[in-house]
DRENVEX-694008 format. One line per field, with one value per atom (N, C-alpha, C): atom name; y, x, z. Coordinates in nm, 3 decimals. Each point is the difference from the previous one (the first is absolute). Example, Ala and Ser with C-alpha at 12.3 -4.5 7.8 and 13.67 -1.06 7.14 Angstrom:
REM residues 2
site: [N; CA; C; N; CA; C]
v: [-0.569; 0.119; 0.120; 0.105; 0.119; 0.109]
u: [1.319; -0.089; 0.090; -0.035; 0.082; -0.077]
w: [0.780; 0.000; 0.000; -0.072; 0.006; 0.073]
REM end
This chain:
REM residues 254
site: [N; CA; C; N; CA; C; N; CA; C; N; CA; C; N; CA; C; N; CA; C; N; CA; C; N; CA; C; N; CA; C; N; CA; C; N; CA; C; N; CA; C; N; CA; C; N; CA; C; N; CA; C; N; CA; C; N; CA; C; N; CA; C; N; CA; C; N; CA; C; N; CA; C; N; CA; C; N; CA; C; N; CA; C; N; CA; C; N; CA; C; N; CA; C; N; CA; C; N; CA; C; N; CA; C; N; CA; C; N; CA; C; N; CA; C; N; CA; C; N; CA; C; N; CA; C; N; CA; C; N; CA; C; N; CA; C; N; CA; C; N; CA; C; N; CA; C; N; CA; C; N; CA; C; N; CA; C; N; CA; C; N; CA; C; N; CA; C; N; CA; C; N; CA; C; N; CA; C; N; CA; C; N; CA; C; N; CA; C; N; CA; C; N; CA; C; N; CA; C; N; CA; C; N; CA; C; N; CA; C; N; CA; C; N; CA; C; N; CA; C; N; CA; C; N; CA; C; N; CA; C; N; CA; C; N; CA; C; N; CA; C; N; CA; C; N; CA; C; N; CA; C; N; CA; C; N; CA; C; N; CA; C; N; CA; C; N; CA; C; N; CA; C; N; CA; C; N; CA; C; N; CA; C; N; CA; C; N; CA; C; N; CA; C; N; CA; C; N; CA; C; N; CA; C; N; CA; C; N; CA; C; N; CA; C; N; CA; C; N; CA; C; N; CA; C; N; CA; C; N; CA; C; N; CA; C; N; CA; C; N; CA; C; N; CA; C; N; CA; C; N; CA; C; N; CA; C; N; CA; C; N; CA; C; N; CA; C; N; CA; C; N; CA; C; N; CA; C; N; CA; C; N; CA; C; N; CA; C; N; CA; C; N; CA; C; N; CA; C; N; CA; C; N; CA; C; N; CA; C; N; CA; C; N; CA; C; N; CA; C; N; CA; C; N; CA; C; N; CA; C; N; CA; C; N; CA; C; N; CA; C; N; CA; C; N; CA; C; N; CA; C; N; CA; C; N; CA; C; N; CA; C; N; CA; C; N; CA; C; N; CA; C; N; CA; C; N; CA; C; N; CA; C; N; CA; C; N; CA; C; N; CA; C; N; CA; C; N; CA; C; N; CA; C; N; CA; C; N; CA; C; N; CA; C; N; CA; C; N; CA; C; N; CA; C; N; CA; C; N; CA; C; N; CA; C; N; CA; C; N; CA; C; N; CA; C; N; CA; C; N; CA; C; N; CA; C; N; CA; C; N; CA; C; N; CA; C; N; CA; C; N; CA; C; N; CA; C; N; CA; C; N; CA; C; N; CA; C; N; CA; C; N; CA; C; N; CA; C; N; CA; C; N; CA; C; N; CA; C; N; CA; C; N; CA; C; N; CA; C; N; CA; C; N; CA; C; N; CA; C; N; CA; C; N; CA; C; N; CA; C; N; CA; C; N; CA; C; N; CA; C; N; CA; C; N; CA; C; N; CA; C; N; CA; C; N; CA; C; N; CA; C; N; CA; C; N; CA; C; N; CA; C; N; CA; C; N; CA; C; N; CA; C; N; CA; C; N; CA; C; N; CA; C; N; CA; C; N; CA; C; N; CA; C; N; CA; C; N; CA; C; N; CA; C; N; CA; C; N; CA; C; N; CA; C; N; CA; C; N; CA; C; N; CA; C; N; CA; C; N; CA; C; N; CA; C; N; CA; C; N; CA; C; N; CA; C; N; CA; C; N; CA; C; N; CA; C; N; CA; C; N; CA; C; N; CA; C; N; CA; C; N; CA; C; N; CA; C; N; CA; C; N; CA; C; N; CA; C; N; CA; C; N; CA; C; N; CA; C; N; CA; C; N; CA; C; N; CA; C; N; CA; C; N; CA; C; N; CA; C; N; CA; C; N; CA; C; N; CA; C; N; CA; C; N; CA; C; N; CA; C; N; CA; C; N; CA; C; N; CA; C; N; CA; C; N; CA; C; N; CA; C; N; CA; C; N; CA; C]
v: [-10.345; -0.121; -0.048; 0.002; -0.044; 0.087; 0.132; 0.088; -0.015; -0.033; -0.028; -0.120; -0.099; -0.117; 0.040; 0.093; 0.050; 0.062; 0.079; 0.064; -0.103; -0.094; -0.093; -0.106; -0.040; -0.107; 0.050; 0.110; 0.043; 0.104; 0.107; 0.115; -0.011; -0.057; -0.017; -0.107; -0.091; -0.109; 0.050; 0.075; 0.030; 0.139; 0.078; 0.136; 0.004; -0.093; -0.038; 0.113; -0.019; -0.060; 0.095; 0.091; 0.118; 0.072; 0.017; -0.032; 0.003; -0.431; 0.079; -0.026; -0.125; -0.023; 0.059; -0.040; 0.062; 0.144; 0.042; 0.137; 0.098; -0.038; 0.088; 0.002; 0.115; 0.009; -0.028; -0.096; -0.036; -0.096; -0.049; -0.092; -0.137; -0.077; -0.132; -0.094; -0.107; -0.105; -0.089; -0.015; -0.077; -0.145; -0.089; -0.143; -0.040; -0.072; -0.045; -0.133; -0.063; -0.131; 0.011; -0.039; 0.007; -0.115; -0.117; -0.113; -0.056; -0.107; -0.062; 0.030; -0.009; 0.021; -0.113; 0.034; -0.101; -0.080; -0.131; -0.086; -0.009; 0.009; -0.018; 0.133; 0.092; 0.134; 0.002; -0.109; -0.007; 0.021; -0.042; 0.012; 0.139; 0.087; 0.134; 0.088; 0.096; 0.096; 0.078; 0.041; 0.072; 0.121; 0.078; 0.122; -0.033; -0.111; -0.039; -0.050; -0.072; -0.049; 0.117; 0.101; 0.119; 0.070; 0.010; 0.063; -0.077; -0.134; -0.082; 0.023; 0.008; 0.022; 0.134; 0.103; 0.133; 0.000; -0.067; -0.006; -0.079; -0.107; -0.076; 0.085; 0.079; 0.090; 0.106; 0.052; 0.102; -0.059; -0.122; -0.066; -0.025; -0.041; -0.022; 0.130; 0.109; 0.132; 0.042; -0.022; 0.036; -0.079; -0.130; -0.083; 0.039; 0.022; 0.034; 0.133; 0.093; 0.129; -0.009; -0.070; 0.004; -0.107; -0.113; -0.107; 0.045; 0.064; 0.045; 0.113; 0.083; 0.108; -0.057; -0.095; -0.060; -0.077; -0.070; -0.074; 0.095; 0.112; 0.098; 0.064; 0.036; 0.059; -0.098; -0.127; -0.103; -0.014; -0.007; -0.018; 0.120; 0.121; 0.119; 0.025; -0.025; 0.016; -0.100; -0.123; -0.104; 0.028; 0.064; 0.024; 0.140; 0.096; 0.140; 0.062; -0.077; 0.063; 0.067; -0.055; 0.063; 0.136; 0.009; 0.128; 0.098; -0.048; 0.088; 0.055; -0.079; 0.046; 0.110; -0.005; 0.098; 0.120; -0.020; 0.102; 0.034; 0.097; 0.036; 0.039; 0.062; 0.042; -0.122; -0.104; -0.123; -0.067; 0.002; -0.061; 0.081; 0.133; 0.085; -0.029; -0.019; -0.033; -0.134; -0.096; -0.131; 0.014; 0.077; 0.021; 0.071; 0.101; 0.077; -0.085; -0.098; -0.083; -0.123; -0.063; -0.130; -0.002; 0.110; -0.001; 0.107; 0.123; 0.111; 0.002; -0.040; 0.000; -0.098; -0.098; -0.104; 0.014; 0.118; 0.028; 0.126; -0.009; 0.112; 0.072; 0.097; 0.073; 0.080; 0.045; 0.077; -0.085; -0.124; -0.089; -0.038; -0.018; -0.030; 0.117; 0.121; 0.119; 0.013; -0.022; 0.007; -0.102; -0.121; -0.106; 0.029; 0.066; 0.026; 0.091; 0.090; 0.089; -0.023; -0.083; -0.029; 0.096; -0.050; 0.081; 0.120; -0.019; 0.109; 0.119; -0.027; 0.107; 0.054; -0.086; 0.038; 0.083; -0.040; 0.063; 0.150; 0.050; 0.145; 0.087; -0.059; 0.078; 0.082; 0.113; 0.081; -0.075; 0.041; -0.065; 0.006; 0.115; 0.015; -0.088; -0.005; -0.082; -0.147; -0.045; -0.138; -0.027; 0.091; -0.016; -0.009; 0.091; 0.003; -0.129; -0.050; -0.121; -0.122; -0.010; -0.113; 0.001; 0.119; 0.010; -0.043; 0.037; -0.038; -0.152; -0.061; -0.145; -0.069; 0.050; -0.059; 0.003; 0.112; 0.011; -0.087; -0.016; -0.088; -0.144; -0.043; -0.135; -0.018; 0.105; -0.005; -0.009; 0.073; -0.006; -0.141; -0.065; -0.138; -0.090; 0.023; -0.081; 0.021; 0.126; 0.029; -0.058; 0.007; -0.059; -0.152; -0.056; -0.145; -0.068; 0.069; -0.064; -0.046; 0.065; -0.039; -0.139; -0.045; -0.130; -0.111; 0.036; -0.102; -0.090; -0.132; -0.095; -0.118; 0.031; -0.105; -0.069; 0.051; -0.062; -0.003; -0.104; -0.015; 0.010; 0.057; 0.023; -0.069; -0.062; -0.073; 0.015; 0.038; 0.006; -0.143; -0.027; -0.136; -0.008; 0.112; -0.007; 0.141; 0.007; 0.126; -0.029; 0.100; -0.011; 0.133; -0.005; 0.120; 0.020; 0.125; 0.030; -0.040; -0.002; -0.038; 0.094; 0.127; 0.097; -0.007; -0.063; -0.006; 0.127; 0.097; 0.127; 0.002; -0.092; -0.010; -0.146; -0.021; -0.136; -0.010; -0.124; -0.026; -0.072; 0.036; -0.072; -0.058; -0.131; -0.064; -0.029; 0.045; -0.014; -0.084; -0.098; -0.083; 0.062; 0.022; 0.054; -0.112; -0.038; -0.108; 0.062; -0.050; 0.050; -0.116; 0.027; -0.104; -0.022; 0.101; -0.009; 0.004; 0.040; 0.010; -0.093; -0.037; -0.080; 0.077; -0.073; 0.065; 0.079; 0.114; 0.086; 0.026; 0.020; 0.040; 0.144; 0.079; 0.141; 0.021; 0.062; 0.028; 0.147; 0.025; 0.136; 0.028; 0.101; 0.038; 0.090; -0.032; 0.076; 0.052; 0.104; 0.067; 0.030; -0.025; 0.026; 0.145; 0.074; 0.140; 0.017; 0.123; 0.028; -0.046; -0.016; -0.047; -0.152; -0.067; -0.145; -0.063; 0.082; -0.050; -0.018; -0.101; -0.027; 0.075; 0.056; 0.067; -0.044; -0.013; -0.038; 0.118; -0.031; 0.104; -0.032; -0.126; -0.037; -0.135; -0.031; -0.132; -0.058; -0.131; -0.069; -0.113; -0.008; -0.109; -0.063; -0.130; -0.073; 0.068; 0.050; 0.060; 0.143; 0.057; 0.138; 0.088; 0.103; 0.085; 0.121; 0.048; 0.122; 0.117; 0.016; 0.112; -0.007; -0.119; -0.013; 0.040; -0.042; 0.033; 0.151; 0.062; 0.143; 0.085; -0.047; 0.077; 0.012; -0.105; 0.003; 0.098; -0.002; 0.090; 0.146; 0.024; 0.137; 0.058; -0.085; 0.041; 0.118; -0.004; 0.102; 0.138; 0.007; 0.130; 0.052; -0.090; 0.042; 0.060; -0.065; 0.048; 0.132; 0.018; 0.120; 0.117; -0.032; 0.108; 0.000; -0.109; -0.002; -0.050; -0.004; -0.056; 0.082; 0.132; 0.086; -0.034; -0.028; -0.035; -0.136; -0.094; -0.131; 0.012; 0.080; 0.024; 0.060; 0.097; 0.065; -0.100; -0.090; -0.100; -0.097; -0.045; -0.090; 0.069; 0.124; 0.075; 0.021; 0.024; 0.020; -0.127; -0.116; -0.127; -0.029; 0.028; -0.024; 0.091; 0.128; 0.095; -0.034; -0.044; -0.038; -0.121; -0.099; -0.120; 0.030; 0.072; 0.026; 0.114; 0.075; 0.114; -0.037; -0.106; -0.040; -0.054; -0.094; -0.045; 0.113; 0.091; 0.109; 0.096; 0.014; 0.094; -0.059; -0.134; -0.062; -0.083; -0.026; -0.090; 0.066; 0.033; 0.067; -0.096; -0.130; -0.096; -0.008; 0.064; -0.003; 0.086; -0.053; 0.074; 0.122; 0.115; 0.123; -0.007; -0.080; -0.016; -0.066; -0.095; -0.065; 0.100; 0.087; 0.100; 0.107]
u: [-4.349; 0.039; -0.112; -0.122; -0.115; -0.017; 0.017; -0.023; 0.110; 0.123; 0.106; -0.037; -0.067; -0.044; -0.105; -0.089; -0.099; 0.071; 0.103; 0.071; 0.069; 0.069; 0.081; -0.083; -0.113; -0.079; -0.125; -0.057; -0.127; 0.013; 0.069; -0.012; 0.085; 0.122; 0.071; -0.071; -0.065; -0.067; -0.123; -0.078; -0.129; -0.044; 0.090; -0.040; -0.039; -0.072; -0.069; -0.087; 0.045; -0.102; -0.034; 0.111; 0.047; -0.094; -0.236; 0.047; -0.083; -0.682; 0.011; -0.133; -0.015; -0.140; -0.034; 0.065; -0.034; 0.044; 0.091; 0.052; -0.097; -0.058; -0.094; -0.131; -0.043; -0.123; -0.118; -0.082; -0.116; 0.030; 0.123; 0.034; -0.060; -0.019; -0.056; 0.102; -0.048; 0.087; 0.035; 0.129; 0.046; 0.020; -0.053; 0.020; 0.136; 0.077; 0.131; -0.007; -0.115; -0.010; -0.072; 0.065; -0.064; -0.095; 0.031; -0.090; -0.012; -0.076; -0.026; -0.141; -0.024; -0.135; -0.088; -0.113; -0.089; -0.063; 0.025; -0.046; -0.151; -0.062; -0.145; -0.073; 0.048; -0.056; -0.142; -0.045; -0.138; -0.100; 0.040; -0.091; 0.000; 0.089; 0.009; -0.113; -0.047; -0.099; 0.057; -0.083; 0.049; 0.084; -0.042; 0.074; 0.139; 0.014; 0.130; 0.089; -0.057; 0.077; 0.050; -0.085; 0.043; 0.115; -0.011; 0.105; 0.131; -0.009; 0.120; 0.063; -0.084; 0.051; 0.070; -0.060; 0.060; 0.136; 0.007; 0.125; 0.107; -0.042; 0.095; 0.057; -0.086; 0.046; 0.096; -0.035; 0.084; 0.136; 0.000; 0.126; 0.085; -0.064; 0.072; 0.061; -0.078; 0.049; 0.119; -0.008; 0.109; 0.126; -0.014; 0.115; 0.059; -0.087; 0.046; 0.075; -0.039; 0.067; 0.136; 0.006; 0.121; 0.102; -0.043; 0.095; 0.109; -0.034; 0.107; 0.083; -0.060; 0.075; 0.108; -0.040; 0.095; 0.108; -0.039; 0.098; 0.100; -0.050; 0.087; 0.095; -0.054; 0.084; 0.110; -0.039; 0.097; 0.111; -0.039; 0.099; 0.093; -0.059; 0.082; 0.095; -0.048; 0.090; 0.115; -0.031; 0.104; 0.106; -0.040; 0.095; 0.060; -0.069; 0.043; 0.040; -0.003; 0.019; 0.136; 0.103; 0.132; 0.001; -0.068; -0.011; -0.080; -0.111; -0.085; 0.076; 0.090; 0.078; 0.098; 0.047; 0.099; -0.066; -0.120; -0.065; -0.138; -0.009; -0.128; -0.107; 0.040; -0.099; -0.067; 0.078; -0.056; -0.094; 0.039; -0.085; -0.129; 0.012; -0.119; -0.095; 0.053; -0.083; -0.070; 0.072; -0.059; -0.116; 0.019; -0.106; -0.120; 0.027; -0.107; -0.084; 0.064; -0.072; -0.064; 0.067; -0.042; -0.052; 0.016; -0.039; -0.105; 0.034; -0.084; -0.141; -0.017; -0.136; -0.094; 0.056; -0.080; -0.009; 0.037; -0.009; -0.084; -0.097; -0.089; 0.053; 0.088; 0.062; -0.102; -0.106; -0.103; -0.069; -0.034; -0.065; 0.096; 0.127; 0.099; 0.013; 0.007; 0.011; -0.120; -0.119; -0.122; 0.005; 0.044; 0.005; 0.104; 0.108; 0.107; -0.044; -0.094; -0.046; -0.146; -0.071; -0.140; -0.093; -0.114; -0.095; -0.050; -0.021; -0.051; 0.095; 0.128; 0.101; 0.019; -0.013; 0.029; -0.112; -0.124; -0.113; -0.012; 0.018; -0.018; 0.113; 0.109; 0.115; -0.035; 0.067; -0.018; 0.056; -0.041; 0.046; 0.152; 0.057; 0.146; 0.072; -0.053; 0.063; -0.003; -0.115; -0.009; 0.101; 0.005; 0.092; 0.144; 0.039; 0.138; 0.034; -0.094; 0.025; 0.010; -0.090; 0.003; 0.131; 0.045; 0.125; 0.118; -0.005; 0.108; 0.003; -0.119; -0.008; 0.049; -0.042; 0.042; 0.152; 0.061; 0.146; 0.068; -0.064; 0.054; 0.006; -0.106; -0.001; 0.109; 0.023; 0.108; 0.135; 0.012; 0.124; 0.024; -0.105; 0.014; 0.052; -0.051; 0.043; 0.148; 0.046; 0.141; 0.086; -0.050; 0.075; 0.002; -0.112; -0.014; 0.081; 0.027; 0.072; 0.139; 0.056; 0.132; -0.003; -0.118; -0.012; -0.029; -0.028; -0.039; 0.119; -0.026; 0.107; -0.051; -0.086; -0.044; -0.130; -0.077; -0.125; -0.097; -0.083; -0.100; -0.139; -0.094; -0.135; -0.103; -0.098; -0.102; -0.135; -0.102; -0.135; -0.050; -0.048; -0.045; -0.149; -0.063; -0.142; -0.059; -0.131; -0.073; -0.126; -0.049; -0.124; -0.073; -0.132; -0.083; -0.082; -0.036; -0.097; -0.139; -0.097; -0.137; -0.056; 0.037; -0.051; 0.072; 0.117; 0.079; 0.077; 0.000; 0.066; 0.144; 0.031; 0.135; 0.044; 0.130; 0.049; 0.145; 0.051; 0.139; 0.067; 0.124; 0.084; 0.116; 0.011; 0.108; 0.117; 0.117; 0.120; 0.103; 0.054; 0.107; 0.133; 0.087; 0.133; 0.101; 0.067; 0.099; 0.140; 0.079; 0.136; 0.098; 0.121; 0.104; 0.061; -0.008; 0.068; -0.095; -0.125; -0.097; -0.117; -0.074; -0.121; -0.102; -0.084; -0.105; -0.092; -0.048; -0.089; -0.126; -0.111; -0.126; -0.030; -0.025; -0.035; -0.142; -0.085; -0.138; -0.014; -0.062; -0.023; -0.150; -0.040; -0.141; -0.027; -0.103; -0.032; -0.143; -0.023; -0.129; -0.037; -0.125; -0.042; -0.047; 0.057; -0.035; -0.126; -0.038; -0.123; 0.006; 0.122; 0.017; 0.002; -0.012; -0.001; 0.137; 0.105; 0.137; 0.038; 0.081; 0.046; 0.130; 0.008; 0.122; 0.035; 0.128; 0.045; -0.014; -0.029; -0.012; 0.081; 0.039; 0.077; 0.066; 0.100; 0.064; 0.003; -0.006; -0.002; 0.102; 0.077; 0.096; -0.022; -0.030; -0.029; -0.113; -0.098; -0.117; 0.018; 0.117; 0.027; 0.006; -0.084; -0.006; 0.091; 0.045; 0.080; -0.076; -0.126; -0.079; -0.015; -0.024; -0.016; 0.127; 0.115; 0.129; 0.023; -0.020; 0.028; -0.106; -0.124; -0.106; 0.031; 0.051; 0.039; 0.115; 0.097; 0.115; -0.040; -0.100; -0.042; -0.093; -0.054; -0.104; 0.043; 0.123; 0.047; 0.006; 0.059; 0.013; -0.136; -0.090; -0.134; -0.076; 0.007; -0.074; 0.054; 0.130; 0.061; 0.010; 0.024; 0.029; -0.087; -0.067; -0.090; 0.062; -0.085; 0.040; 0.111; -0.007; 0.101; 0.139; 0.014; 0.130; 0.046; -0.094; 0.036; 0.046; -0.071; 0.041; 0.140; 0.026; 0.132; 0.108; -0.032; 0.096; 0.035; -0.103; 0.023; 0.081; -0.035; 0.073; 0.146; 0.024; 0.138; 0.082; -0.058; 0.070; 0.023; -0.103; 0.013; 0.106; -0.005; 0.097; 0.142; 0.014; 0.131; 0.053; -0.088; 0.044; 0.035; -0.089; 0.021; 0.098; 0.030; 0.089; 0.136; 0.060; 0.135; 0.001; -0.091; 0.000; -0.028; -0.089; -0.035; 0.118; 0.080; 0.112; 0.120; 0.013; 0.122; -0.019; -0.125; -0.024; -0.094; 0.052; -0.083; -0.097; 0.006; -0.093; -0.131; -0.007; -0.123; -0.105; -0.121; -0.109; -0.034; -0.015; -0.028; -0.133; -0.095; -0.126; 0.020; 0.094; 0.033; 0.061; 0.084; 0.063; -0.100]
w: [-6.178; -0.072; -0.092; 0.053; -0.079; -0.123; 0.017; -0.115; -0.104; 0.045; -0.097; -0.085; 0.062; -0.075; -0.102; 0.038; -0.096; -0.119; 0.026; -0.110; -0.089; 0.063; -0.078; -0.068; 0.058; -0.059; -0.069; 0.045; -0.054; -0.109; 0.029; -0.088; -0.126; 0.010; -0.125; -0.081; 0.067; -0.069; -0.072; 0.065; -0.058; 0.025; 0.020; -0.007; -0.142; -0.012; -0.121; -0.022; 0.012; -0.011; 0.060; 0.055; -0.018; -0.031; 0.478; 0.068; 0.064; 0.499; 0.109; 0.065; -0.018; 0.036; 0.135; 0.112; 0.126; 0.008; -0.089; 0.005; -0.064; -0.113; -0.068; 0.076; 0.044; 0.074; -0.091; 0.043; -0.079; -0.113; -0.007; -0.108; 0.027; -0.109; 0.013; 0.060; 0.063; 0.049; -0.117; -0.024; -0.115; 0.039; -0.080; 0.023; -0.051; 0.081; -0.041; -0.076; 0.004; -0.063; -0.132; -0.107; -0.130; -0.022; 0.059; -0.009; -0.140; -0.013; -0.129; -0.044; -0.130; -0.052; 0.048; 0.057; 0.055; -0.112; 0.005; -0.109; -0.004; 0.116; 0.007; -0.008; -0.085; -0.004; -0.055; -0.058; -0.051; 0.113; 0.122; 0.113; 0.060; -0.046; 0.056; -0.054; 0.082; -0.050; -0.117; -0.096; -0.119; 0.035; 0.100; 0.035; 0.050; 0.075; 0.051; -0.112; -0.095; -0.114; -0.084; -0.020; -0.075; 0.071; 0.134; 0.078; -0.014; 0.002; -0.017; -0.136; -0.103; -0.136; -0.010; 0.061; -0.002; 0.069; 0.117; 0.074; -0.075; -0.068; -0.080; -0.112; -0.064; -0.106; 0.056; 0.120; 0.061; 0.039; 0.051; 0.036; -0.123; -0.108; -0.125; -0.049; 0.011; -0.041; 0.083; 0.131; 0.090; -0.033; -0.020; -0.034; -0.135; -0.097; -0.134; -0.001; 0.088; 0.004; 0.069; 0.114; 0.081; -0.034; -0.055; -0.028; -0.097; -0.113; -0.090; 0.058; 0.085; 0.064; 0.091; 0.083; 0.094; -0.074; -0.105; -0.080; -0.065; -0.051; -0.064; 0.099; 0.118; 0.105; 0.040; 0.018; 0.040; -0.104; -0.126; -0.107; -0.012; 0.003; -0.021; 0.117; 0.123; 0.114; -0.006; -0.039; -0.002; -0.106; -0.109; -0.110; 0.001; 0.062; -0.010; 0.134; 0.110; 0.131; 0.015; -0.061; 0.012; -0.070; -0.114; -0.069; 0.084; 0.060; 0.080; 0.121; 0.057; 0.115; -0.039; -0.125; -0.047; -0.069; -0.054; -0.082; 0.056; 0.091; 0.062; -0.101; -0.110; -0.099; -0.064; -0.028; -0.057; 0.100; 0.127; 0.103; 0.018; -0.006; 0.009; -0.116; -0.120; -0.116; 0.019; 0.058; 0.030; 0.098; 0.105; 0.099; -0.062; -0.082; -0.062; -0.095; -0.063; -0.097; 0.063; 0.095; 0.048; 0.143; 0.075; 0.140; 0.032; -0.022; 0.045; -0.061; -0.127; -0.055; 0.070; 0.069; 0.062; 0.151; 0.048; 0.144; 0.021; 0.089; 0.031; 0.123; -0.024; 0.111; 0.080; -0.065; 0.069; 0.107; -0.035; 0.097; 0.112; -0.034; 0.102; 0.097; -0.054; 0.084; 0.093; -0.055; 0.081; 0.114; -0.032; 0.101; 0.108; -0.036; 0.095; 0.114; -0.027; 0.107; 0.037; -0.078; 0.029; -0.073; -0.042; -0.075; 0.079; 0.130; 0.084; 0.001; -0.008; -0.002; -0.141; -0.099; -0.138; -0.064; 0.020; -0.070; 0.024; 0.122; 0.023; -0.054; -0.044; -0.045; -0.123; -0.016; -0.119; -0.121; -0.118; -0.123; -0.011; 0.033; -0.009; 0.101; 0.122; 0.104; -0.037; -0.056; -0.047; -0.111; -0.096; -0.113; 0.047; 0.090; 0.048; 0.076; 0.079; 0.077; -0.091; -0.096; -0.095; -0.078; -0.044; -0.073; 0.086; 0.129; 0.092; 0.019; 0.012; 0.016; -0.127; -0.116; -0.127; -0.014; 0.032; -0.012; 0.105; 0.117; 0.103; -0.050; -0.069; -0.056; -0.105; -0.078; -0.099; 0.073; 0.109; 0.079; 0.051; 0.049; 0.047; -0.112; -0.120; -0.114; -0.029; 0.009; -0.023; 0.112; 0.124; 0.111; -0.012; -0.044; -0.004; -0.107; -0.112; -0.110; 0.046; 0.100; 0.051; 0.062; 0.046; 0.065; -0.100; -0.124; -0.097; -0.035; -0.001; -0.030; -0.082; -0.098; -0.092; 0.035; 0.097; 0.036; -0.119; -0.004; -0.105; 0.062; -0.076; 0.052; -0.089; 0.066; -0.074; 0.067; -0.076; 0.053; 0.023; 0.121; 0.031; 0.031; 0.038; 0.033; 0.004; -0.015; 0.017; 0.080; 0.070; 0.076; -0.006; 0.013; -0.009; 0.126; 0.027; 0.104; -0.051; 0.089; -0.039; -0.107; 0.007; -0.096; -0.135; 0.000; -0.123; -0.030; 0.093; -0.023; 0.052; 0.089; 0.054; -0.003; 0.010; -0.004; 0.043; -0.002; 0.033; -0.114; -0.025; -0.095; 0.080; -0.001; 0.075; -0.094; 0.041; -0.082; 0.075; -0.068; 0.056; -0.039; 0.099; -0.022; 0.020; -0.107; 0.006; 0.005; 0.092; 0.017; 0.001; -0.050; -0.002; 0.138; 0.085; 0.129; 0.119; -0.020; 0.108; -0.027; 0.104; -0.022; -0.084; -0.072; -0.078; 0.092; -0.049; 0.077; -0.078; 0.072; -0.062; 0.035; -0.101; 0.016; -0.051; 0.081; -0.041; -0.036; -0.113; -0.047; 0.006; 0.072; 0.003; -0.119; -0.076; -0.121; 0.007; -0.076; -0.002; -0.145; -0.037; -0.137; -0.012; -0.096; -0.016; -0.086; -0.024; -0.073; -0.145; -0.052; -0.138; -0.009; 0.115; 0.001; 0.009; 0.013; 0.010; 0.147; 0.025; 0.136; 0.028; 0.122; 0.043; 0.141; 0.029; 0.133; 0.096; 0.125; 0.102; 0.126; 0.018; 0.118; -0.024; 0.080; -0.005; 0.141; 0.008; 0.128; -0.001; 0.107; 0.017; 0.136; 0.002; 0.124; 0.078; -0.072; 0.063; 0.047; -0.020; 0.042; -0.123; -0.005; -0.118; 0.014; -0.116; -0.003; 0.063; -0.038; 0.050; 0.152; 0.054; 0.145; 0.073; -0.053; 0.062; -0.001; -0.117; -0.013; 0.069; 0.000; 0.067; 0.148; 0.059; 0.141; 0.021; -0.092; 0.012; -0.019; -0.084; -0.029; 0.107; 0.085; 0.095; 0.087; 0.050; 0.092; -0.065; -0.119; -0.067; -0.045; -0.039; -0.040; 0.117; 0.116; 0.116; 0.053; -0.010; 0.058; -0.098; -0.131; -0.094; -0.125; -0.029; -0.114; -0.129; -0.105; -0.129; -0.066; 0.016; -0.061; 0.048; 0.128; 0.056; -0.051; -0.015; -0.053; -0.145; -0.078; -0.139; -0.006; 0.085; 0.003; 0.040; 0.094; 0.044; -0.113; -0.073; -0.112; -0.110; -0.028; -0.103; 0.037; 0.128; 0.045; -0.021; 0.035; -0.018; -0.148; -0.082; -0.143; -0.063; 0.037; -0.055; 0.043; 0.124; 0.049; -0.076; -0.025; -0.071; -0.145; -0.068; -0.142; -0.025; 0.104; -0.018; -0.052; 0.058; -0.042; -0.143; -0.037; -0.140; -0.098; 0.040; -0.091; -0.019; 0.104; -0.007; -0.073; 0.006; -0.051; -0.126; -0.040; -0.112; -0.099; -0.117; -0.099; -0.069; 0.036; -0.058; 0.076; 0.115; 0.079; -0.066; -0.011; -0.060; 0.087; -0.063; 0.074; 0.075; -0.050; 0.070; 0.136; 0.004; 0.125; 0.097; -0.050; 0.086; 0.043]
REM end
């Protein structure tokens, strides 16, 4: 039931955006409180003031990057969702343009099995697993669009880790029939200085934590290859019917 809520509220909403603080081994502890600028900063040591200025700039950068993305996703879903439900190719194009570029599937894949398990893998095994995770996230988006019923999304706050390399984007989900919900997106700054999403959290429960627990059994007994095969089987089964019956589906999706 909980994971269905993730699909219906999280992934169609911001598979933004399109997919871990305690989950990422060695990751920084992210502060959830953005706080106000300290008025008496004159009394602060110079190094601390510089750090505050850097974090303020990073927060501004994070907000400036994600606010228009979320606004665009909200607008396009509200106006085009009926077309997306009927035309998988149009929905795939929407995801490719507005969601997938802003999601770091590689970091999500690493977090799902843990760095200790991920790092020793061969290049091909890593690639195959990341591709399976990426397509799984796309599958969630296709499954989730069926639950969409006019919800609106608005960025309400951002927060950064002490290092400024990771942060949270808080999104308010407004619904006509359900109470408003807050969705937290964990983001990570890449080497190019751009922010990408790596996980989502609802009521303090993250997608990665839920799935990592579910994957634990197959990983311990059969390894990453078996998990990759399992994800691919589910993806192929889901996309098999649209691919066989709808010539509008993008061949890359199939």
